[in-house]
All heavy atoms as a GROMACS GRO file, in nm:
protein
  625
    1MET      N    1   0.089  -0.117   0.003
    1MET     CA    2  -0.001   0.006  -0.003
    1MET      C    3   0.094   0.127   0.000
    1MET      O    4   0.194   0.131   0.062
    1MET     CB    5  -0.095  -0.014   0.126
    1MET     CG    6  -0.177   0.115   0.140
    1MET     SD    7  -0.272   0.109   0.289
    1MET     CE    8  -0.433   0.121   0.223
    2GLN      N    9   0.049   0.227  -0.066
    2GLN     CA   10   0.131   0.348  -0.073
    2GLN      C   11   0.049   0.466  -0.001
    2GLN      O   12  -0.071   0.470   0.007
    2GLN     CB   13   0.156   0.390  -0.218
    2GLN     CG   14   0.240   0.304  -0.298
    2GLN     CD   15   0.270   0.352  -0.441
    2GLN    OE1   16   0.186   0.418  -0.501
    2GLN    NE2   17   0.390   0.343  -0.484
    3HIS      N   18   0.140   0.550   0.060
    3HIS     CA   19   0.094   0.666   0.128
    3HIS      C   20   0.177   0.783   0.071
    3HIS      O   21   0.290   0.774   0.037
    3HIS     CB   22   0.129   0.649   0.282
    3HIS     CG   23   0.047   0.550   0.343
    3HIS    ND1   24  -0.093   0.531   0.340
    3HIS    CD2   25   0.083   0.438   0.426
    3HIS    CE1   26  -0.136   0.434   0.397
    3HIS    NE2   27  -0.026   0.375   0.461
    4LEU      N   28   0.106   0.898   0.080
    4LEU     CA   29   0.176   1.024   0.042
    4LEU      C   30   0.258   1.079   0.167
    4LEU      O   31   0.199   1.091   0.280
    4LEU     CB   32   0.068   1.130   0.001
    4LEU     CG   33   0.112   1.245  -0.078
    4LEU    CD1   34   0.183   1.203  -0.206
    4LEU    CD2   35  -0.012   1.321  -0.111
    5VAL      N   36   0.384   1.105   0.144
    5VAL     CA   37   0.468   1.137   0.263
    5VAL      C   38   0.535   1.270   0.233
    5VAL      O   39   0.580   1.299   0.114
    5VAL     CB   40   0.583   1.038   0.286
    5VAL    CG1   41   0.674   1.072   0.397
    5VAL    CG2   42   0.514   0.896   0.315
    6ASP      N   43   0.544   1.353   0.318
    6ASP     CA   44   0.612   1.484   0.314
    6ASP      C   45   0.760   1.463   0.350
    6ASP      O   46   0.796   1.418   0.453
    6ASP     CB   47   0.545   1.585   0.413
    6ASP     CG   48   0.614   1.722   0.409
    6ASP    OD1   49   0.671   1.759   0.307
    6ASP    OD2   50   0.606   1.793   0.510
    7LYS      N   51   0.843   1.487   0.246
    7LYS     CA   52   0.985   1.470   0.260
    7LYS      C   53   1.065   1.592   0.209
    7LYS      O   54   1.028   1.668   0.131
    7LYS     CB   55   1.032   1.338   0.176
    7LYS     CG   56   0.985   1.219   0.224
    7LYS     CD   57   1.045   1.100   0.149
    7LYS     CE   58   1.157   1.053   0.227
    7LYS     NZ   59   1.217   0.929   0.167
    8GLU      N   60   1.198   1.591   0.260
    8GLU     CA   61   1.288   1.683   0.213
    8GLU      C   62   1.370   1.615   0.098
    8GLU      O   63   1.424   1.508   0.119
    8GLU     CB   64   1.384   1.725   0.321
    8GLU     CG   65   1.471   1.843   0.278
    8GLU     CD   66   1.564   1.894   0.392
    8GLU    OE1   67   1.491   1.967   0.474
    8GLU    OE2   68   1.670   1.867   0.398
    9VAL      N   69   1.363   1.672  -0.031
    9VAL     CA   70   1.441   1.610  -0.140
    9VAL      C   71   1.547   1.702  -0.195
    9VAL      O   72   1.529   1.834  -0.181
    9VAL     CB   73   1.335   1.565  -0.247
    9VAL    CG1   74   1.247   1.459  -0.199
    9VAL    CG2   75   1.260   1.688  -0.304
   10ASN      N   76   1.654   1.653  -0.251
   10ASN     CA   77   1.747   1.734  -0.320
   10ASN      C   78   1.704   1.791  -0.450
   10ASN      O   79   1.630   1.723  -0.525
   10ASN     CB   80   1.870   1.643  -0.344
   10ASN     CG   81   1.947   1.609  -0.225
   10ASN    OD1   82   1.946   1.677  -0.119
   10ASN    ND2   83   2.008   1.489  -0.229
   11VAL      N   84   1.742   1.916  -0.482
   11VAL     CA   85   1.698   1.986  -0.597
   11VAL      C   86   1.825   1.959  -0.694
   11VAL      O   87   1.938   1.979  -0.648
   11VAL     CB   88   1.677   2.136  -0.572
   11VAL    CG1   89   1.663   2.203  -0.709
   11VAL    CG2   90   1.564   2.155  -0.476
   12PRO      N   91   1.795   1.914  -0.823
   12PRO     CA   92   1.906   1.895  -0.914
   12PRO      C   93   1.984   2.030  -0.942
   12PRO      O   94   1.920   2.139  -0.944
   12PRO     CB   95   1.829   1.848  -1.047
   12PRO     CG   96   1.698   1.819  -1.008
   12PRO     CD   97   1.660   1.894  -0.879
   13PHE      N   98   2.109   2.022  -0.968
   13PHE     CA   99   2.184   2.144  -1.009
   13PHE      C  100   2.147   2.169  -1.158
   13PHE      O  101   2.107   2.082  -1.240
   13PHE     CB  102   2.337   2.109  -1.002
   13PHE     CG  103   2.393   2.115  -0.869
   13PHE    CD1  104   2.455   1.999  -0.816
   13PHE    CD2  105   2.389   2.226  -0.793
   13PHE    CE1  106   2.502   1.986  -0.692
   13PHE    CE2  107   2.451   2.232  -0.665
   13PHE     CZ  108   2.502   2.115  -0.617
   14THR      N  109   2.155   2.300  -1.197
   14THR     CA  110   2.131   2.345  -1.325
   14THR      C  111   2.261   2.411  -1.382
   14THR      O  112   2.361   2.429  -1.317
   14THR     CB  113   2.022   2.449  -1.325
   14THR    OG1  114   2.059   2.571  -1.259
   14THR    CG2  115   1.889   2.407  -1.262
   15CYS      N  116   2.252   2.439  -1.509
   15CYS     CA  117   2.372   2.504  -1.569
   15CYS      C  118   2.409   2.633  -1.502
   15CYS      O  119   2.525   2.665  -1.491
   15CYS     CB  120   2.341   2.529  -1.721
   15CYS     SG  121   2.344   2.387  -1.825
   16TRP      N  122   2.307   2.700  -1.448
   16TRP     CA  123   2.341   2.824  -1.368
   16TRP      C  124   2.421   2.795  -1.251
   16TRP      O  125   2.485   2.900  -1.200
   16TRP     CB  126   2.208   2.889  -1.330
   16TRP     CG  127   2.127   2.948  -1.446
   16TRP    CD1  128   2.151   3.070  -1.498
   16TRP    CD2  129   2.029   2.882  -1.514
   16TRP    NE1  130   2.064   3.085  -1.606
   16TRP    CE2  131   1.985   2.974  -1.617
   16TRP    CE3  132   1.968   2.752  -1.511
   16TRP    CZ2  133   1.893   2.939  -1.707
   16TRP    CZ3  134   1.876   2.714  -1.604
   16TRP    CH2  135   1.828   2.813  -1.698
   17ASP      N  136   2.417   2.673  -1.196
   17ASP     CA  137   2.506   2.646  -1.075
   17ASP      C  138   2.655   2.612  -1.114
   17ASP      O  139   2.739   2.597  -1.033
   17ASP     CB  140   2.447   2.526  -1.004
   17ASP     CG  141   2.305   2.561  -0.963
   17ASP    OD1  142   2.282   2.658  -0.896
   17ASP    OD2  143   2.219   2.471  -0.965
   18CYS      N  144   2.678   2.587  -1.248
   18CYS     CA  145   2.815   2.553  -1.295
   18CYS      C  146   2.911   2.673  -1.297
   18CYS      O  147   2.872   2.785  -1.329
   18CYS     CB  148   2.806   2.491  -1.428
   18CYS     SG  149   2.965   2.433  -1.494
   19ARG      N  150   3.029   2.652  -1.251
   19ARG     CA  151   3.132   2.750  -1.253
   19ARG      C  152   3.167   2.802  -1.390
   19ARG      O  153   3.228   2.913  -1.402
   19ARG     CB  154   3.251   2.714  -1.166
   19ARG     CG  155   3.325   2.595  -1.224
   19ARG     CD  156   3.438   2.556  -1.140
   19ARG     NE  157   3.539   2.664  -1.129
   19ARG     CZ  158   3.665   2.649  -1.146
   19ARG    NH1  159   3.714   2.528  -1.155
   19ARG    NH2  160   3.742   2.747  -1.140
   20HIS      N  161   3.130   2.738  -1.498
   20HIS     CA  162   3.168   2.769  -1.634
   20HIS      C  163   3.050   2.842  -1.716
   20HIS      O  164   3.069   2.876  -1.819
   20HIS     CB  165   3.209   2.641  -1.721
   20HIS     CG  166   3.322   2.572  -1.642
   20HIS    ND1  167   3.446   2.626  -1.624
   20HIS    CD2  168   3.324   2.440  -1.593
   20HIS    CE1  169   3.520   2.539  -1.576
   20HIS    NE2  170   3.450   2.425  -1.545
   21PHE      N  171   2.935   2.856  -1.645
   21PHE     CA  172   2.826   2.922  -1.707
   21PHE      C  173   2.855   3.070  -1.712
   21PHE      O  174   2.917   3.131  -1.631
   21PHE     CB  175   2.702   2.898  -1.609
   21PHE     CG  176   2.578   2.964  -1.666
   21PHE    CD1  177   2.510   2.891  -1.767
   21PHE    CD2  178   2.528   3.073  -1.626
   21PHE    CE1  179   2.394   2.951  -1.824
   21PHE    CE2  180   2.399   3.133  -1.678
   21PHE     CZ  181   2.333   3.065  -1.778
   22CYS      N  182   2.827   3.122  -1.838
   22CYS     CA  183   2.858   3.267  -1.863
   22CYS      C  184   2.754   3.362  -1.850
   22CYS      O  185   2.765   3.462  -1.781
   22CYS     CB  186   2.917   3.274  -2.007
   22CYS     SG  187   3.081   3.189  -2.026
   23ASP      N  188   2.635   3.336  -1.924
   23ASP     CA  189   2.526   3.442  -1.907
   23ASP      C  190   2.392   3.387  -1.945
   23ASP      O  191   2.387   3.268  -1.974
   23ASP     CB  192   2.560   3.565  -2.002
   23ASP     CG  193   2.588   3.533  -2.144
   23ASP    OD1  194   2.509   3.442  -2.198
   23ASP    OD2  195   2.669   3.591  -2.204
   24ARG      N  196   2.290   3.472  -1.938
   24ARG     CA  197   2.161   3.428  -1.963
   24ARG      C  198   2.130   3.394  -2.121
   24ARG      O  199   2.022   3.358  -2.153
   24ARG     CB  200   2.062   3.529  -1.921
   24ARG     CG  201   2.068   3.557  -1.770
   24ARG     CD  202   1.954   3.503  -1.698
   24ARG     NE  203   1.976   3.530  -1.560
   24ARG     CZ  204   1.968   3.435  -1.469
   24ARG    NH1  205   1.945   3.311  -1.499
   24ARG    NH2  206   1.987   3.464  -1.338
   25ASN      N  207   2.235   3.413  -2.207
   25ASN     CA  208   2.218   3.384  -2.345
   25ASN      C  209   2.246   3.226  -2.368
   25ASN      O  210   2.255   3.188  -2.478
   25ASN     CB  211   2.306   3.465  -2.441
   25ASN     CG  212   2.265   3.607  -2.433
   25ASN    OD1  213   2.154   3.646  -2.442
   25ASN    ND2  214   2.368   3.700  -2.440
   26MET      N  215   2.246   3.158  -2.256
   26MET     CA  216   2.264   3.010  -2.255
   26MET      C  217   2.397   2.969  -2.319
   26MET      O  218   2.399   2.883  -2.401
   26MET     CB  219   2.145   2.946  -2.329
   26MET     CG  220   2.017   2.960  -2.261
   26MET     SD  221   2.036   2.923  -2.088
   26MET     CE  222   1.904   2.991  -2.021
   27ASN      N  223   2.494   3.037  -2.288
   27ASN     CA  224   2.632   2.986  -2.332
   27ASN      C  225   2.726   2.978  -2.207
   27ASN      O  226   2.700   3.035  -2.094
   27ASN     CB  227   2.700   3.090  -2.433
   27ASN     CG  228   2.714   3.220  -2.385
   27ASN    OD1  229   2.718   3.252  -2.267
   27ASN    ND2  230   2.724   3.318  -2.488
   28CYS      N  231   2.833   2.904  -2.227
   28CYS     CA  232   2.931   2.878  -2.116
   28CYS      C  233   3.065   2.863  -2.189
   28CYS      O  234   3.082   2.868  -2.304
   28CYS     CB  235   2.886   2.756  -2.043
   28CYS     SG  236   2.895   2.596  -2.134
   29ALA      N  237   3.166   2.829  -2.106
   29ALA     CA  238   3.299   2.820  -2.155
   29ALA      C  239   3.302   2.700  -2.251
   29ALA      O  240   3.388   2.698  -2.344
   29ALA     CB  241   3.401   2.795  -2.041
   30ALA      N  242   3.222   2.599  -2.231
   30ALA     CA  243   3.227   2.479  -2.320
   30ALA      C  244   3.145   2.494  -2.457
   30ALA      O  245   3.174   2.427  -2.549
   30ALA     CB  246   3.188   2.350  -2.245
   31PHE      N  247   3.037   2.568  -2.443
   31PHE     CA  248   2.941   2.580  -2.560
   31PHE      C  249   2.897   2.722  -2.594
   31PHE      O  250   2.873   2.798  -2.498
   31PHE     CB  251   2.811   2.503  -2.540
   31PHE     CG  252   2.834   2.354  -2.503
   31PHE    CD1  253   2.838   2.310  -2.373
   31PHE    CD2  254   2.863   2.267  -2.606
   31PHE    CE1  255   2.863   2.175  -2.341
   31PHE    CE2  256   2.889   2.121  -2.573
   31PHE     CZ  257   2.884   2.086  -2.452
   32ASP      N  258   2.890   2.760  -2.726
   32ASP     CA  259   2.836   2.891  -2.755
   32ASP      C  260   2.678   2.892  -2.727
   32ASP      O  261   2.629   2.994  -2.688
   32ASP     CB  262   2.852   2.912  -2.906
   32ASP     CG  263   3.008   2.944  -2.941
   32ASP    OD1  264   3.077   2.993  -2.847
   32ASP    OD2  265   3.043   2.918  -3.048
   33VAL      N  266   2.622   2.780  -2.747
   33VAL     CA  267   2.475   2.762  -2.706
   33VAL      C  268   2.477   2.621  -2.634
   33VAL      O  269   2.508   2.516  -2.693
   33VAL     CB  270   2.386   2.753  -2.823
   33VAL    CG1  271   2.244   2.724  -2.772
   33VAL    CG2  272   2.396   2.884  -2.903
   34ILE      N  273   2.434   2.619  -2.509
   34ILE     CA  274   2.433   2.490  -2.432
   34ILE      C  275   2.331   2.400  -2.488
   34ILE      O  276   2.217   2.430  -2.507
   34ILE     CB  277   2.410   2.514  -2.285
   34ILE    CG1  278   2.515   2.609  -2.218
   34ILE    CG2  279   2.397   2.395  -2.214
   34ILE    CD1  280   2.478   2.674  -2.089
   35PRO      N  281   2.365   2.271  -2.522
   35PRO     CA  282   2.279   2.170  -2.574
   35PRO      C  283   2.159   2.143  -2.482
   35PRO      O  284   2.173   2.145  -2.352
   35PRO     CB  285   2.359   2.052  -2.601
   35PRO     CG  286   2.504   2.101  -2.603
   35PRO     CD  287   2.515   2.214  -2.519
   36ASP      N  288   2.047   2.121  -2.531
   36ASP     CA  289   1.930   2.093  -2.454
   36ASP      C  290   1.949   1.990  -2.352
   36ASP      O  291   1.903   1.993  -2.245
   36ASP     CB  292   1.807   2.053  -2.540
   36ASP     CG  293   1.747   2.184  -2.613
   36ASP    OD1  294   1.776   2.293  -2.570
   36ASP    OD2  295   1.675   2.160  -2.706
   37ARG      N  296   2.019   1.883  -2.397
   37ARG     CA  297   2.036   1.767  -2.303
   37ARG      C  298   2.109   1.798  -2.177
   37ARG      O  299   2.086   1.749  -2.068
   37ARG     CB  300   2.111   1.654  -2.369
   37ARG     CG  301   2.256   1.675  -2.408
   37ARG     CD  302   2.318   1.553  -2.474
   37ARG     NE  303   2.452   1.556  -2.494
   37ARG     CZ  304   2.512   1.592  -2.609
   37ARG    NH1  305   2.443   1.624  -2.719
   37ARG    NH2  306   2.650   1.607  -2.617
   38PHE      N  307   2.203   1.899  -2.177
   38PHE     CA  308   2.266   1.950  -2.059
   38PHE      C  309   2.179   2.054  -1.987
   38PHE      O  310   2.196   2.067  -1.858
   38PHE     CB  311   2.408   2.005  -2.091
   38PHE     CG  312   2.494   1.894  -2.151
   38PHE    CD1  313   2.567   1.917  -2.269
   38PHE    CD2  314   2.506   1.768  -2.086
   38PHE    CE1  315   2.654   1.819  -2.316
   38PHE    CE2  316   2.585   1.672  -2.141
   38PHE     CZ  317   2.659   1.707  -2.252
   39MET      N  318   2.106   2.128  -2.062
   39MET     CA  319   2.012   2.223  -1.993
   39MET      C  320   1.914   2.151  -1.906
   39MET      O  321   1.870   2.194  -1.795
   39MET     CB  322   1.938   2.312  -2.089
   39MET     CG  323   2.031   2.418  -2.154
   39MET     SD  324   2.116   2.536  -2.038
   39MET     CE  325   1.962   2.610  -1.978
   40GLU      N  326   1.864   2.025  -1.960
   40GLU     CA  327   1.773   1.941  -1.886
   40GLU      C  328   1.838   1.870  -1.776
   40GLU      O  329   1.774   1.829  -1.677
   40GLU     CB  330   1.702   1.850  -1.982
   40GLU     CG  331   1.612   1.923  -2.087
   40GLU     CD  332   1.565   1.844  -2.185
   40GLU    OE1  333   1.598   1.708  -2.186
   40GLU    OE2  334   1.508   1.887  -2.278
   41ASN      N  335   1.974   1.836  -1.780
   41ASN     CA  336   2.034   1.760  -1.670
   41ASN      C  337   2.183   1.806  -1.675
   41ASN      O  338   2.260   1.739  -1.734
   41ASN     CB  339   2.023   1.612  -1.716
   41ASN     CG  340   2.096   1.531  -1.592
   41ASN    OD1  341   2.146   1.584  -1.502
   41ASN    ND2  342   2.091   1.397  -1.614
   42ALA      N  343   2.215   1.922  -1.618
   42ALA     CA  344   2.353   1.973  -1.619
   42ALA      C  345   2.442   1.880  -1.562
   42ALA      O  346   2.559   1.870  -1.611
   42ALA     CB  347   2.350   2.113  -1.549
   43GLU      N  348   2.410   1.809  -1.460
   43GLU     CA  349   2.512   1.713  -1.388
   43GLU      C  350   2.551   1.599  -1.484
   43GLU      O  351   2.642   1.524  -1.448
   43GLU     CB  352   2.450   1.663  -1.268
   43GLU     CG  353   2.428   1.776  -1.161
   43GLU     CD  354   2.367   1.730  -1.031
   43GLU    OE1  355   2.440   1.657  -0.951
   43GLU    OE2  356   2.247   1.741  -1.023
   44SER      N  357   2.483   1.582  -1.591
   44SER     CA  358   2.519   1.472  -1.692
   44SER      C  359   2.645   1.514  -1.773
   44SER      O  360   2.695   1.427  -1.840
   44SER     CB  361   2.398   1.435  -1.772
   44SER     OG  362   2.375   1.538  -1.876
   45HIS      N  363   2.679   1.638  -1.769
   45HIS     CA  364   2.804   1.671  -1.842
   45HIS      C  365   2.931   1.644  -1.766
   45HIS      O  366   2.990   1.747  -1.714
   45HIS     CB  367   2.789   1.821  -1.889
   45HIS     CG  368   2.901   1.871  -1.982
   45HIS    ND1  369   2.943   2.002  -1.979
   45HIS    CD2  370   2.978   1.805  -2.073
   45HIS    CE1  371   3.036   2.010  -2.079
   45HIS    NE2  372   3.058   1.889  -2.134
   46THR      N  373   2.966   1.522  -1.758
   46THR     CA  374   3.076   1.479  -1.666
   46THR      C  375   3.200   1.451  -1.746
   46THR      O  376   3.299   1.418  -1.695
   46THR     CB  377   3.031   1.361  -1.579
   46THR    OG1  378   3.000   1.250  -1.681
   46THR    CG2  379   2.928   1.388  -1.490
   47SER      N  380   3.194   1.448  -1.881
   47SER     CA  381   3.307   1.428  -1.958
   47SER      C  382   3.292   1.509  -2.085
   47SER      O  383   3.186   1.562  -2.124
   47SER     CB  384   3.321   1.278  -1.994
   47SER     OG  385   3.198   1.238  -2.078
   48VAL      N  386   3.410   1.529  -2.151
   48VAL     CA  387   3.413   1.614  -2.269
   48VAL      C  388   3.331   1.551  -2.384
   48VAL      O  389   3.344   1.419  -2.400
   48VAL     CB  390   3.566   1.640  -2.321
   48VAL    CG1  391   3.573   1.704  -2.449
   48VAL    CG2  392   3.641   1.698  -2.208
   49VAL      N  393   3.256   1.630  -2.450
   49VAL     CA  394   3.177   1.572  -2.563
   49VAL      C  395   3.212   1.630  -2.697
   49VAL      O  396   3.268   1.747  -2.698
   49VAL     CB  397   3.033   1.588  -2.541
   49VAL    CG1  398   2.983   1.513  -2.411
   49VAL    CG2  399   2.986   1.730  -2.527
   50GLU      N  400   3.191   1.570  -2.807
   50GLU     CA  401   3.227   1.628  -2.930
   50GLU      C  402   3.147   1.750  -2.959
   50GLU      O  403   3.035   1.768  -2.927
   50GLU     CB  404   3.173   1.517  -3.042
   50GLU     CG  405   3.210   1.554  -3.184
   50GLU     CD  406   3.185   1.448  -3.279
   50GLU    OE1  407   3.169   1.335  -3.245
   50GLU    OE2  408   3.162   1.493  -3.406
   51GLY      N  409   3.217   1.843  -3.010
   51GLY     CA  410   3.159   1.978  -3.044
   51GLY      C  411   3.176   2.087  -2.941
   51GLY      O  412   3.136   2.192  -2.967
   52GLN      N  413   3.225   2.049  -2.829
   52GLN     CA  414   3.244   2.147  -2.711
   52GLN      C  415   3.381   2.207  -2.728
   52GLN      O  416   3.464   2.158  -2.792
   52GLN     CB  417   3.220   2.089  -2.580
   52GLN     CG  418   3.338   2.013  -2.524
   52GLN     CD  419   3.322   1.979  -2.373
   52GLN    OE1  420   3.230   1.918  -2.335
   52GLN    NE2  421   3.406   2.039  -2.288
   53LYS      N  422   3.400   2.327  -2.664
   53LYS     CA  423   3.530   2.388  -2.662
   53LYS      C  424   3.596   2.350  -2.535
   53LYS      O  425   3.540   2.337  -2.430
   53LYS     CB  426   3.510   2.541  -2.654
   53LYS     CG  427   3.440   2.599  -2.784
   53LYS     CD  428   3.424   2.744  -2.775
   53LYS     CE  429   3.312   2.785  -2.683
   53LYS     NZ  430   3.283   2.932  -2.671
   54GLY      N  431   3.725   2.324  -2.547
   54GLY     CA  432   3.808   2.304  -2.429
   54GLY      C  433   3.773   2.168  -2.351
   54GLY      O  434   3.710   2.079  -2.418
   55THR      N  435   3.812   2.160  -2.230
   55THR     CA  436   3.788   2.038  -2.158
   55THR      C  437   3.695   2.062  -2.030
   55THR      O  438   3.690   1.991  -1.938
   55THR     CB  439   3.920   1.974  -2.095
   55THR    OG1  440   3.995   2.072  -2.023
   55THR    CG2  441   4.015   1.925  -2.212
   56PHE      N  442   3.607   2.172  -2.056
   56PHE     CA  443   3.521   2.213  -1.940
   56PHE      C  444   3.403   2.109  -1.925
   56PHE      O  445   3.356   2.058  -2.020
   56PHE     CB  446   3.461   2.344  -1.974
   56PHE     CG  447   3.563   2.453  -2.000
   56PHE    CD1  448   3.587   2.485  -2.131
   56PHE    CD2  449   3.641   2.511  -1.892
   56PHE    CE1  450   3.676   2.588  -2.161
   56PHE    CE2  451   3.729   2.604  -1.928
   56PHE     CZ  452   3.756   2.637  -2.051
   57VAL      N  453   3.380   2.067  -1.802
   57VAL     CA  454   3.269   1.988  -1.766
   57VAL      C  455   3.188   2.057  -1.642
   57VAL      O  456   3.246   2.144  -1.591
   57VAL     CB  457   3.305   1.834  -1.735
   57VAL    CG1  458   3.366   1.776  -1.857
   57VAL    CG2  459   3.400   1.842  -1.619
   58PHE      N  460   3.078   2.000  -1.615
   58PHE     CA  461   3.005   2.056  -1.507
   58PHE      C  462   3.083   2.052  -1.377
   58PHE      O  463   3.132   1.943  -1.333
   58PHE     CB  464   2.867   1.982  -1.485
   58PHE     CG  465   2.789   2.030  -1.368
   58PHE    CD1  466   2.706   2.148  -1.392
   58PHE    CD2  467   2.795   1.984  -1.248
   58PHE    CE1  468   2.631   2.206  -1.285
   58PHE    CE2  469   2.730   2.037  -1.138
   58PHE     CZ  470   2.641   2.138  -1.164
   59GLU      N  471   3.095   2.167  -1.310
   59GLU     CA  472   3.162   2.185  -1.180
   59GLU      C  473   3.088   2.279  -1.104
   59GLU      O  474   3.045   2.386  -1.157
   59GLU     CB  475   3.312   2.220  -1.193
   59GLU     CG  476   3.401   2.124  -1.261
   59GLU     CD  477   3.534   2.187  -1.278
   59GLU    OE1  478   3.616   2.188  -1.183
   59GLU    OE2  479   3.571   2.227  -1.395
   60THR      N  480   3.068   2.259  -0.972
   60THR     CA  481   3.011   2.355  -0.891
   60THR      C  482   3.077   2.360  -0.747
   60THR      O  483   3.123   2.248  -0.708
   60THR     CB  484   2.857   2.343  -0.874
   60THR    OG1  485   2.795   2.453  -0.817
   60THR    CG2  486   2.816   2.205  -0.810
   61ASP      N  487   3.066   2.473  -0.692
   61ASP     CA  488   3.112   2.475  -0.544
   61ASP      C  489   2.987   2.512  -0.460
   61ASP      O  490   3.009   2.539  -0.341
   61ASP     CB  491   3.220   2.569  -0.520
   61ASP     CG  492   3.201   2.708  -0.570
   61ASP    OD1  493   3.084   2.742  -0.615
   61ASP    OD2  494   3.285   2.796  -0.552
   62LYS      N  495   2.866   2.513  -0.516
   62LYS     CA  496   2.756   2.545  -0.434
   62LYS      C  497   2.700   2.427  -0.364
   62LYS      O  498   2.720   2.318  -0.401
   62LYS     CB  499   2.643   2.596  -0.531
   62LYS     CG  500   2.691   2.729  -0.606
   62LYS     CD  501   2.581   2.764  -0.705
   62LYS     CE  502   2.627   2.893  -0.775
   62LYS     NZ  503   2.517   2.940  -0.864
   63GLU      N  504   2.643   2.452  -0.252
   63GLU     CA  505   2.565   2.344  -0.184
   63GLU      C  506   2.443   2.304  -0.242
   63GLU      O  507   2.376   2.408  -0.304
   63GLU     CB  508   2.539   2.394  -0.030
   63GLU     CG  509   2.664   2.406   0.053
   63GLU     CD  510   2.619   2.434   0.188
   63GLU    OE1  511   2.530   2.378   0.242
   63GLU    OE2  512   2.705   2.505   0.259
   64ARG      N  513   2.406   2.184  -0.250
   64ARG     CA  514   2.277   2.146  -0.312
   64ARG      C  515   2.159   2.196  -0.238
   64ARG      O  516   2.156   2.182  -0.107
   64ARG     CB  517   2.277   2.005  -0.326
   64ARG     CG  518   2.159   1.944  -0.403
   64ARG     CD  519   2.152   1.801  -0.421
   64ARG     NE  520   2.274   1.750  -0.498
   64ARG     CZ  521   2.281   1.743  -0.630
   64ARG    NH1  522   2.179   1.780  -0.703
   64ARG    NH2  523   2.377   1.690  -0.678
   65ASP      N  524   2.066   2.255  -0.301
   65ASP     CA  525   1.941   2.303  -0.237
   65ASP      C  526   1.845   2.186  -0.220
   65ASP      O  527   1.856   2.082  -0.286
   65ASP     CB  528   1.871   2.401  -0.326
   65ASP     CG  529   1.933   2.538  -0.323
   65ASP    OD1  530   2.000   2.570  -0.233
   65ASP    OD2  531   1.929   2.602  -0.438
   66THR      N  532   1.775   2.200  -0.109
   66THR     CA  533   1.664   2.101  -0.089
   66THR      C  534   1.529   2.170  -0.090
   66THR      O  535   1.513   2.284  -0.088
   66THR     CB  536   1.684   2.033   0.041
   66THR    OG1  537   1.677   2.128   0.148
   66THR    CG2  538   1.812   1.952   0.046
   67MET      N  539   1.422   2.085  -0.104
   67MET     CA  540   1.288   2.143  -0.097
   67MET      C  541   1.201   2.038  -0.024
   67MET      O  542   1.231   1.920  -0.031
   67MET     CB  543   1.231   2.182  -0.228
   67MET     CG  544   1.210   2.076  -0.326
   67MET     SD  545   1.154   2.134  -0.481
   67MET     CE  546   1.102   1.981  -0.558
   68ARG      N  547   1.083   2.082   0.013
   68ARG     CA  548   0.980   1.994   0.064
   68ARG      C  549   0.894   1.948  -0.040
   68ARG      O  550   0.860   2.017  -0.133
   68ARG     CB  551   0.901   2.058   0.170
   68ARG     CG  552   0.966   2.113   0.293
   68ARG     CD  553   1.033   2.023   0.382
   68ARG     NE  554   0.952   1.915   0.428
   68ARG     CZ  555   0.996   1.824   0.522
   68ARG    NH1  556   1.121   1.829   0.547
   68ARG    NH2  557   0.913   1.740   0.572
   69ALA      N  558   0.863   1.810  -0.048
   69ALA     CA  559   0.784   1.755  -0.157
   69ALA      C  560   0.706   1.636  -0.106
   69ALA      O  561   0.742   1.575  -0.003
   69ALA     CB  562   0.878   1.709  -0.267
   70TYR      N  563   0.598   1.612  -0.161
   70TYR     CA  564   0.507   1.503  -0.132
   70TYR      C  565   0.553   1.388  -0.221
   70TYR      O  566   0.544   1.410  -0.351
   70TYR     CB  567   0.358   1.530  -0.150
   70TYR     CG  568   0.313   1.627  -0.038
   70TYR    CD1  569   0.283   1.764  -0.065
   70TYR    CD2  570   0.297   1.583   0.085
   70TYR    CE1  571   0.244   1.849   0.030
   70TYR    CE2  572   0.243   1.666   0.177
   70TYR     CZ  573   0.231   1.798   0.158
   70TYR     OH  574   0.181   1.881   0.256
   71VAL      N  575   0.583   1.283  -0.173
   71VAL     CA  576   0.618   1.152  -0.257
   71VAL      C  577   0.540   1.040  -0.211
   71VAL      O  578   0.504   1.028  -0.098
   71VAL     CB  579   0.774   1.129  -0.251
   71VAL    CG1  580   0.853   1.246  -0.304
   71VAL    CG2  581   0.814   1.116  -0.106
   72LEU      N  582   0.518   0.943  -0.297
   72LEU     CA  583   0.455   0.821  -0.271
   72LEU      C  584   0.553   0.718  -0.222
   72LEU      O  585   0.657   0.694  -0.280
   72LEU     CB  586   0.388   0.759  -0.391
   72LEU     CG  587   0.256   0.823  -0.430
   72LEU    CD1  588   0.209   0.776  -0.564
   72LEU    CD2  589   0.148   0.817  -0.331
   73GLU      N  590   0.530   0.666  -0.098
   73GLU     CA  591   0.617   0.556  -0.045
   73GLU      C  592   0.529   0.431  -0.015
   73GLU      O  593   0.419   0.441   0.023
   73GLU     CB  594   0.687   0.598   0.083
   73GLU     CG  595   0.799   0.700   0.048
   73GLU     CD  596   0.884   0.728   0.169
   73GLU    OE1  597   0.852   0.671   0.280
   73GLU    OE2  598   0.991   0.790   0.146
   74ASP      N  599   0.594   0.321  -0.034
   74ASP     CA  600   0.526   0.195   0.003
   74ASP      C  601   0.524   0.168   0.148
   74ASP      O  602   0.643   0.182   0.211
   74ASP     CB  603   0.594   0.076  -0.069
   74ASP     CG  604   0.564   0.084  -0.228
   74ASP    OD1  605   0.451   0.125  -0.259
   74ASP    OD2  606   0.653   0.038  -0.303
   75PHE      N  607   0.412   0.116   0.210
   75PHE     CA  608   0.416   0.077   0.341
   75PHE      C  609   0.350  -0.066   0.358
   75PHE      O  610   0.248  -0.080   0.280
   75PHE     CB  611   0.332   0.186   0.435
   75PHE     CG  612   0.410   0.303   0.457
   75PHE    CD1  613   0.389   0.420   0.374
   75PHE    CD2  614   0.485   0.316   0.564
   75PHE    CE1  615   0.441   0.540   0.411
   75PHE    CE2  616   0.554   0.431   0.601
   75PHE     CZ  617   0.531   0.543   0.525
   76ASP      N  618   0.387  -0.131   0.427
   76ASP     CA  619   0.333  -0.268   0.436
   76ASP      C  620   0.240  -0.279   0.552
   76ASP      O  621   0.229  -0.207   0.650
   76ASP     CB  622   0.444  -0.380   0.472
   76ASP     CG  623   0.528  -0.396   0.345
   76ASP    OD1  624   0.481  -0.380   0.236
   76ASP    OD2  625   0.659  -0.412   0.370
   0.00000   0.00000   0.00000
């Protein structure tokens, strides 16, 4: 049986959290235009990919934010 539980969850990092992010025009040290796949999941840019500049990958020195959320959990 599942119940709705109020929990604290981690908020994913975004490109804005990366130390290589440049400006609101969606560019950074690695890309003139950040690819959608990294905008949707910035933390997935962990290795150099074809078409990028330099050897820049996602790096942050920020603490991960958390938020309160309702999630379904199984209870017996």
